[in-house]
C-alpha positions, 0 to 999 in steps of 0.5 A: 927687316921687312924682308924677314917679316915677308919671308916669315909670312911666306913660310907660315903660308907654306907651312899651312899649305903643307899641312893642308896638303898633308891632310888632303894626302891623308884623306886620299890615302884613307880613300885609297885604302877604303877603295882597296878594301872594297875591291878586295870584298868585290873580288872575293864575292866574284871568286865565290860566285864563280866557284858557285857557278862552276859547282852548279855547272858540274852538278847540272852536267852530272844530273843531266848525265844521270837522267840520260842514263836513266832514260836509256835504261828505261827505254832498254828495259821496255824494249828487251821483252819485245826483242825476246818475243820477236826472237821466240817468234822467229825460233818458232818458225823453224819447224813450220812450212811456208809458202812464198807470201808467208816466208816473205812475212817471216823474213820481214819479222827477222828484218824488224828484229835486226833493225831493233837490235841495231837501234838498241846498240846505237843507244849503247845496249849490248847483248851479252851471251856467255860461252858454254863452258865458261865460268859462272859470274853471278854479277853477269849471269843468273842461274835458272837451274843447276845440273850435276857435272864433274866440274862445278860452277861452269855454264852448261847452257844459255837460256836467255841472253843478258844485256849491258848498257855502258857496262851496267847490267840491265838484265843478267844472262839466264843460264844453266850452271853445273854443280858437283855430283 
């Protein structure tokens, strides 16, 4: 009989250890669930932060691009009148007589104009001169005056070239347009 009592005591101890282990397992399961929940929260916060960062980066790039475009446009708008003035100055020399020194000076002005135009092209500014006889486009040209002709809506003459900056009109070409009689 002693064996029975001893076996019964061992079984009770095993049951107690089993219940104790079950409690620890349940507690560990709760801890694991809590850690998993915390991990999910942190993962979601990280995803949101990463999305916010990408949105901020895209917005910043867009703003930098816009600022770059505005800076180039502002520079172009300030330099176009200078190009016009130099062009008019060069055209005015056509009827003049020059000696060797003044001819060298006039050619220097032509060189300055050419360098300025090349520099403007490097920032994306393109001179736009419509062809005479082509159709008038009010998005690219400004009609300064009209003359009567058989075919209306054509460019009769170009008074001043226009300028485009990356396909954006900075200044429209100033033209004479035909109208019907």
